[in-house]
N, C-alpha and C positions, 0 to 999 in steps of 0.2 A: 702155167704162165710164169711170165717173166722174174717173177718175184721168187717162185720155186726153183727156179733153174740157176738163180742167183744163190738159193740156200744151199744146193748141192754141190755148187763150185763150177755149174756151168757158165762161165761169167761170157763168153762170147755170143753163145744163143739167147740169154737173158737181155743181152745190148742189143739182139738183132730184133728181139720181139719189143723192147722199148721202140726202138727205130721205125718200126712198122706202125705202133700205137701212136707214133708222133707224127707220121704221115698223115694219119687221119685225123687226129686231133693235137696238131702242134702248140697249143695253149695250155694243155692238159699237167697241171701244176703237181699231182702225185706222179705220174710217167716221166715229167722232166725231174723231179727231185729223185725219183728213183735210178733213172739212168744215170745220173751224175753220182751218185752212191755206187753205182755199179761199176763206172768208169773210174772211179777213185780207188776201189778196192782192187781194181785190177792194173792199178799203176799209171792208169792214163789220167794224171792228174791234172795237168795243164786244161785238158777238155773239161774236165769236171768241174774244175775252177771256173773256165767260162760260161758254164752252163748255169752254176752257182750266181755269180753276178749278173747274169742277165735274169733271175729269178728275184734277187735282192731288188734289183730296179722295180720289178712289178709288184713285189711283196715286202715294201721294206719294214715292216712290223712282225715279220714272221721270224722266233727265235730260232727255229732248228736250221732255217737257211744258212744264218749266219755262225751258227755253232758248227756245221758241216762245213762251211765253205773255212772255216779257222781252222779245222782239222786238218782240210786239204794242202792248206798254205802250210801247215806244220809239216806235212808230210814233204811239201815242195822243198822245205828249208826255207821259207819265207817266215821267220818267226814273228818279226814285228806285224805283219799281216794277219797272222794266225792270232797272235793277241790281240790286236785290234778287233778282229772278227769275234773271237770268244769273250771279251769284253761286251761287248754290243749284244750278244746272245745274253749275257748274264743280266745287262740291265733291262731287256726285256722280259725274261722270265729266265730264272737260275734252274740249273738241271745239274744233276751229279756228274752227266757227262763232260758238259761246259767245264764245270769245276775243275775236274781230273784233267783237262787237257789243256786248261790253262794254268794248272799247277806244272805239268810238265814243260810249256813252254817258259814259265819264268824261270824255271830251272837251267834251261837250255841258254838261258840270256844272262846267267848268273844271278839272277834276282832271287835269292834263297828265302829271304824272309817274306815275300809275295808268294812264293812257291808254297811255303807254310802255311799260310792265311787261306790259301786256296785247297790245300789237302786238308784241312781243319774244316773249312764248308764243307768240303764234298763229305768226311766222315760225320760232319753233324745229320746228315739225312740221305744216306746212300740207298735210297730207296729204288728197287728194281736192279741193282748192282751185285755181281757174283760175290759169295764170301773170298773168293781169291783174290779179286779185285780189291776187296774192302782191306782184307790181310796184307796184301801190298802198298798200297796206300798209307796203312799205318806204319808199317817197316820202312816205306820213305820218308815219311812224316819223322820218326825217330831219328833216323839218319842224317836228314838235314837239321835237325835241332843239336844233335852232337855237334856237325859242322859248324853251325853257327856259335855255339856255346866257347869254341876255340880262340 
């Protein structure tokens, strides 16, 4: 399946499968979302953003789409749109992934206090996150707090 191909690093083959699936069932939310994700992790950010934006028009209350769109905008370097979409995702349904990505975005725009706030929220309930990610978040929080005390 396309998902398995993505997992083993065969992104182009996975994307071909998603395109085939979408030719048969163009409105399939699952296939569209996963196709956008596959594009994003392959560096085809603009294409992924277009798909996420069309999904948001159809599913305006789906936090995962806003979350993924926010992350994609972050990779594209559009931090203001990244922040906007991650904040929307959190307003619908807070997740550790949205919190950590919003912390990164806030740091990039120099909003260190906000970055600390979102790192703390991430660390309050990092359900499903790896020990390594949690450890990096703790270290980043300590680093930012040191910077803010200066």
